[in-house]
N, C-alpha and C positions, 0 to 999 in steps of 0.2 A: 482752532480759532486763535487769532493773534490780536492782542489788545496792547496798545502802546500809549504811554502817558508822556506828553510833550510839554515843554515850557515855551511859551510864546514870548519872544524877546522884542518883538516889534511894538507891542502895545503895553509896555511896562510902565506902571505909574511911578514917576520919580520919587514920590513921597511914600512909596510902599516899603522902602527899606532894602530894595534889591539893587546893588550897584550895577551899572551898565558895563563896567570893565572889571575884570579880575586879573590882578597882577600876580607875577611869580613871586617867589620868596625873595627877601632882601639880598642884594648882592648879585643878582642875575641881570645882566645888561646886554644890550645889543651892540652892533657895530658902531652905531652913532653915540654910544655912551648913555642912552636913555634906558630906563627899565623896560623889560619886555612885557608885552601885553598879550593876554590870551585872547585870540580871535574866536568869537562865538558865531556859530551858525544861527540861522533863523529858528531852527527847531533842534533842541538838544534832548535826546531820549533819556528819561530817568530810569525806566525799567521796562522790560519786555516780559510778558507773561505768556506761557504756553507756546513759546516759539518752537515750531517743529517738534512738538511733544508727542511721543508714542504712548497711547493709552494702553492699559492692561487688556489682555485678550478678552477677559470676561466682561469688560465694560465697554468694549469698542465694537459692539455689534451694530451693524447698519440697520436703521429703522426707517422704513419707507412710509411717508405720509403723502398721499396723492401723487405717487411716483416721483417725489422729490426727496432726496436724502438730506438728513440734517447736516452731515459733514460738508456737503456741497455748499449749503447756505452759509455755514460758518466760515468758509474760505473767503467770503465777500468782505471787503474792507471799505465800505462807504462811510459817510458820516452817520451818526446814530439815528438822525431823523430819517434819512433815506433808507437805512438798514431796517428800521421798524416798519416803514411802509412796504418794503419788499417782502418782509416776512409775513405781514398781515395779508397781503394779496396772494402769496404763494401757498400759505397754509390755511387750514380751516379756521373758523372764527375763534374757537376755543383755544387753539394753540397760538394763534396770532395775538390774542389778548394776553396770554401768559408772557410772551416775549415783550409785549408793549409795556407790561407792568414790571419789567425787570425781574421776573421770577424764572429761574432756570428750571428746565425739565430734567428730573433725575430718574433714570430708568429704575425699574424694580430691582434689578440685579446689580445696581451700581454699588461700589464700595462706600459711597457717601451715605447710604442708608444706615441708620443706627443698628447695631447688633442687638438681638433680643435680650442678651445678658445685660447690656448697658441700659436699655429702655425698660427693663424689669417688667416685661409684658406678662410673664407667667404669674408673678405675684399679683399683678393688677387683675388678671382674669380670676384668680382665686378669690380676691377681695370682692369682685363683682358677683361671683357665684354664691358667696356665703353672706352677702350684704354686710360686710365688715368695713367700717370707715378706714380710709387710708390716712393714718396719723402723720405720715411723712410729708404730706402736702401742706400741713400747717406749720412746718418748721421753717427756719430761715433758709432760703435757697443757697446761700453761700456757706454759712457756718453749720447748718443742719445737714448738708450734703444728702438730700433725700434720695438721690440716685443710688447711693452706696449704703444707706442706713441699714438695710436688711442684711447686706453682706458683712457690715461691721459688727452687727449684733451676733451673727453666726460665728464670726471669728472670736469674739469675746467669750462666747459660750465654750469654745474649744480651749482658749487660753486660760480660763479660770481653772480648768482641770490640771493644766500643765504647771501652773504657778501656785497651787494651793499648798498650805503647810501640811505636815504629817498630822493626822487626826489624834494620834496618841503620843505626841512628842513630850508632853509634860511628864509622862511616866518614866522617861529616861533621864529627866533632870534630877540631880541628886540634892542640890542645895536650895532650889526654889520650888514653889508650888503654884496652883491656880489662883489662890488668894493674893499672892504677891503680884502676879500678873494683873489682877483686877485693880490693885492699888496703883500700879504703874500706869495703866490706861486711864484711870480717873485723874491722875496728875497730868497726863498728857492732854486731856480734854481741857483742863484749866490753862495749860500753857498755850494751847491753840486759841482759846478765847482771849487770853492776855495779849497775844501778838496779832489777833484778828486774822488767823490763817484760814484758808479755804477748807471746807469740810472734806474735800478729796485728799488734802494733805494729811488729815488725821487718819483717814482710812488707809492710805498708803503706808503711813508710819506703823500702824498695827499689823499690816500685812508683812512688812519687813521684819518686825519683831518676831512674829510667829514663824516665819520661814528661817530666820537666823537661829532661833532656839530649836528648830527642828534638826539642825546640823551641829550646833555647838552647845556644850554644857557650860552654863554660866553660874558663877557664884552670886549669892544674894547681894553682896557688896558692890557688884558690877552691874546689877540689873538696871539701875537708874542710868548708868553710863550708856548701856545699850539703847535704852529708850531715847535719851537725848541725841545720840548719834543717828539713830534711825529717823528721828524727826528732822534733824539737820539735812540728811540726804533727801527726804521727801520734800522739804521746803525748797531745796535747791532745784529739784526736778519740777515742782508744780508752781511755786510762787514767782511773781515778778521781782519782788524785793524780799528775799528770804532773810530771816534773822542771822546775824553774824555769830561767829564762834564765841566771841566774848559775852554775848547775851546768853548763850547756853551755859557758859561758865557761871554767870550771875544767877540764873534761875536754879541752878543746882547748889546754890549757896557756897560756891567755891569748894565744893567737895571734890571736883575734878578740874584739872587745868586744861588749857587749850590743846596742849600736846597729847593728853590722854584722849580727848574727844576726837581729835583728828586721827589718832592711831586706831581708835575703835571704828571710825568711819572707814578707814582703809580696810580693816578686817571684814567689816560688813559687806562692802562692795565686792571683795574677793569671794566671800562665802556665797553671795547671791549671784555671782557671775555677771554682775552689772545688769541683770534683768530687772529694771526698775519700772518699766511701763507695763503694769499688770492690771487686770480688771478688778474693780471693787464693787461694793454694793451701790455706790452712787452712780457708777456707769450704767447700771441696769435700771435703777430706780426712776430716773428721769423719763426713760422710755416707757416704763410700765405705768407711770402716772399719766402720761399722755394717752396710753391705751385705755385707762380708766376715766378719761375725760375730766381729770382734776384741774381746776383753774389754778393759775399761778398764785402763790402765797395763800392758798386755801388751807382750811383745817385738815383736809385729807392729806395734803402734801406735807405739812408740818408733822402730823401724827405718824405718817409713814417714815419720815426721816428720824423721828424720835425712837420708834421701835427698832429701826436698824442700828442706831447707836447703842441702844440698850443691849442688843444681842452681842455686839462686838466686845462688850465688857466681860461677858460670860465666856470663859475659856472653852467649855465643852461645846456650846452651840456655835461659837465663832469658827472653830476648826472642823466641826462635824459637817456643817451644811455649806454648800457652795454659795458664793455671793449672789448669783442670780436667783437661787431659791429663797435666800433671806429677803431679798428685795420683793419678790413676788408674794411671799408670806406676809410681809409688812403691809403691802397694799390690801391684801385679803383681810387681815385682822383689823386694819384701820376701817375698812368698809363695815365689818361686823360691829365694831365699837360705835360707829356713827349711825348704826341701824340702816345701812344701805345694802343693796344686793352684793353679796361677798365676791362673786365672780361673774364673768360675762364671756361671751364668745370672742369679743375683741381681746380681752386679757389672755384667754387661752391661746389665741392665734399668735399674739406677739410675744408672749412669754415662753410658749412651748410647754407649759405645765397645765395639767388638769387639777381639779380640786383634790382628787384622791392622792395626787403626788405631793401635795403640800400639807396633808393632814398632820403628820408628825411634827413638822417644823412649826406649824401654826400653834399646835398644842404647847410645845416647848417655849415658844415666844410669848404665849399668854401667861405661862407660869412665871417667866421673867418679868412680864409687865405687872403682874399682881404683886410681886415681891419688890418692885422698884421703890415704892414709897418707904419701905422699912430697910432698904439696903444701906450698909454702912457708908458706901461711897455715893455722894449725891451731886457730883459735878454735872452730869448730864441732866438730871432732874432740875437743877437750878437753871441750867442753860435754857431749857424748854419751858420754864415757868415765866420767862420774860415775854412781854407783849410782842416783841419783834418775831417771836416764834409761835405766836398765837395762843400762848398759855396752854398748850396741849398736854403738858405734864400734869395738869390738874384735872384732866378728863378721867373719870373712873373707868377701869377696865370692865369688860363684860364678865358676867358671872360664869358663863359657860359658852360652849360653841353649838348652841341649839340651831342657829341659822346656818351652820356649816354643813352643807349637803353635798 
């Protein structure tokens, strides 16, 4: 089928902004000394589509409808009105109406049909069979990428294993311990609040610290330098307007200068092999909250975020459990605290965890939750006592896990 787009030069509106004549570049003249003028035809073809195009063999099968082949009709080149009348008379009513409505007929084996992987038909069938709501349909069609949300989550589940810190790295540290790490994280929470950084920046910072300490032995006098440099790297990666180096010099009370911070940044990037895009609890928590049907800025959302941040302060829990398990356990414990059903088929489907898989993590999280009010470091507690976070830090934890079945 050949379609051409023409420009009609006979009926040009002089006020439409199209010049009637197009001159050559300055300096090109004819024999008479006057500038040359480009002679235009009545019709100037702008583009030609599918001119003598050979279709792939699997899509070029002849299809007979009332002994008339589609390729024979497509070779006709009348005006569109005549073309539609010819097709409507030659084909049955249903096919004629399709052509008249400008709707092309795509064969079943045409390459234009979406692949089942892209259309995600398998997951849709699974959702229909188990009566689980498709949470990806509620997301933004552009930013939420519902077509790839399932594949992205599967990739993050694999990446969190690859980029997790060593569970027992603190035992190999000679001059620092878990308590010092807790003080450092509490200070970083205050810095993130002071500069209004994103929560993801804080989680990335702690991931960089744990991974760096898994490979490098650090003295206690340089631990704050490591934390400041890791937050500088995370802010550059995540924030639109990250804090400058001189601001990190200021918040360390001039303990370290700009050269030391940049030198530590260089060492951290080399140690981490520039693997900065790593999954954290926040990457999983938003999806799991959608599976739990938690409204935006609800108590369930703020309480789940509060529990996740409490866990990352504790060294043993932060490096023992995967970020996806921490996020799933936070949603489960938040449901128990708010006296709601702790788990559902939708949560099990989208998280990939059963309640039995989360039992140990939920128990450790509840222990941390109970001890949070008397903990020496109170930066996270003060943060979530504010009205903007729903004052969820004032919600008392449950006494036990009797509702955990």
